[in-house]
N, C-alpha and C positions, 0 to 999 in steps of 0.2 A: 503492500501501501503509499511504504513514505516513498518509492520509487516513479509511481502514476504519479505522485505533485506533483512532485519538478519536471516534470516532461508534457506530463496538464500545462503546465505555465510557459513551459518555453512555446508548446503549438504556439496557444492565446499568444503570448506575445508575436508569433510571424503570422498570424490572423493579423493581429493588428498594424502589425507595420504593411500587410497584404494590402487593404481594408483602410485605408486614410482617405484621411481628405488632404492632406500635406502639411508640411512638420517647419517646422522656421526655429532658428537657431540665434539668441544675440551674444553678447560675450564674445566676439570673436574680434580679432586683429586686423584690417589689413597693412601687410608687411611690401603692399606692392604691387605693382602694374601700368597697366593703360592709361591710365584715370590718372588726371592730373592734381595732385591736394595737399598740404600736408597734410601729415599726421608728428605725430605726439607718440613715443614709444609707453607710456605708459594711459592711452585710449584704447577700451578693450568696444568700442563705441558698432563697431559692422555686424551687418545683422544679413541670414541669410535665410530667403523663402523656399523652398522646394513647393511646388505642387502638380498635381496632374498635365495642366497645361502651359507652367512658365515657372520659371524661377526666376525671383528677384536677388542682388546682392545691396545692401543700401548699405555706402560708404560714408560717414556723418552724416548731418541732417544734410549734406546739400549734393547728394551722386547716388543715386539710382536707377539698375543696371536692370532692367530690365531681356530678360530672357525666353527664347522658344525651345525647347528641349531640341529640337531639328538643327536649333540655330549652334550648337555645342559641338564644341570640335573635338576637344578627347578634354577627359582630369586625367590631374596626375597630384601626387599624394608624394610628399617627403620631399631632399635631391629631386628627383623628379620635374618636382612640381616645380622651383627657381629657374629650374633650369630648363624649361620650356616657359615659362614666363618671359625672364629675362631675353630671351632670344623676339619672341613675340614686342616685346617693349623696345627689343632694340632695334626691331625694323618700322614700329614704329612712330618713333622722335628722329627727329633730326638730325646731321650731324652736332655733337657738344657733350656732356655730363654724362652717362651712364642716365638708363630713367633707376635705377633701381638702386641707383649705389645710396650707401648707409642707412638702406632700409632695411637688408638683409638681419636675417637674427638668428644668436651663436649656435643654436640646436635650431634643423631643421628636421626632426621626426613629428613634428604637429603642421605641418602643411600640407593645405590645398590650391591646386594650380587651375585654375576651368581657364582652359582658351574658347573664342565664341565669336565665332563670323559679324558682322556688322550687318546693318540694312546697308550700308552703299561700298559692301564686298569685303571691307578690309578686315583683319582680323583685330582683334583686345583681347585681352589678361587680364582677370584678376589673383592674386598672392595671398590669400585667408590662410591666417596663426588662431588655430580650433583646438585644445588642445583638453583632452579627457572624451572626446566625442567625433573622433578626428575620422572611424570605420561608420559609427554609425547615417554619417554623413555622405562615405563615401559609395554607401550602401547604397542610400537614397537616388543618388543624383544616380550611380547607375539601372537602377531603379526606370527612372526619370526620361532620364536622358542614348537608353543603349548602349554607352559608353562606359566598356571599364575602365580601369585605373590602372597604370603606368607606376 
């Protein structure tokens, strides 16, 4: 009987994740990308909302990115996220200092990178730091967009 209760709880959690209406996380840190904004290393004010038909990233109160799942090109995690986002940011920025200079975290374990295609055909990217629930976000992003993470 003791073994049935944990199995039942796991099945209920899996069913709840599949039949969700959406998920939202606040207390994320914007670490860089193609959005030009001033960030403070102590600001944990970015929000990620994933629904069946859209992915919304709010960076500070002024910048909001609304993406259809078909616009997401790739999802990456860890050191690969930093590499992918910095590659896209370097292509999008004019010649000068690197777009992500000084914004890279010392640890790369809790990073999620989202590369997307804008309405005008260019690529954009967002690098978010999310300690504690990285894999939950990655699983839900994979379910909505159909893209696996690297």
